[in-house]
N, C-alpha and C positions, 0 to 999 in steps of 0.2 A: 110527373113529367117535367123534364128540364130541357126541352127541345129549343134549339137556337138556330135561327136563320139570319145570317148577317150579310147584307149587301152594302158595300161601302161607297158605291157610286150614287150620284144623283141622276136625274133624268138625262138622257143622251140626246144631243142635237147634232145633226150631220147635214152636210150639203150633198146634193145628188152627185153620183159619179159622172165624170165627163161624158156628155152626149147620151146619158141614160135618164130614166125616170125612176131611179132607185139608188140605194146606197148599200154597198157591202159593208156590214158593220160587225165589229168584234165586240162581244160582251163577255166580261169576266164571269166565271162560274162563282156563285156566292159560297161563302164558307158556311158549313152546317155542323152541328153537333147535337148529340142527345145521349142521355145517360143509359138508354135502352138500346141504342144503336140506330143509325139512320138506314132505313130500308130503301128509300128512293128520293130523288130530286128531279123534278120535271118542270118545264115551263109550257105555257099555252101557245107559244109561237112555233116551236119546233117539236115539242113533245119529248124532248130529251133534257139532259142537264145543261146543255149548251145552247144559249139563245142567240149565238152569232148566226148571221145569215144575211140575205138580201131583203132589205126593208123598203117598202114603197114610199112614194111621196106622201106626206101627211104624218099623223101621229098614230103610233101603234102602242097599245098598252100591253106590257109583258108582266105576267104573274108567275112567280116561282112557287111551287108547292113542294114541301118536304113532308115525307111520311116516315114515322119511326116504326120500330119493330112491333109495337103494340097497336098500330093503325091510327095513331094520333097525327094530326096534320097542322101545319102552320104555313102562312103565305107571306110573300113580299112582292110588291108591285112597283113598277117604274114605267116611264114612257120612253119611246124612241121616236124622235121627230126628225123627218127628212124634209129639207127645204129644197 
């Protein structure tokens, strides 16, 4: 297995949107590769390959999971903090 999940950003820190208790935050989709082929890329915040969305005040942990065609998985995590 030669699966790779590459996320080049560090943890994200944002301020709340004006007059709101949240922040609309864009998160880049991580680069992935595997010699057997990547079957899926999902994250625990949206359940899709795109973790962009409305984050509440506080710290949210986001974990990406990549699954290859053989069912092997690897993960990458970071936090989104909204002040």
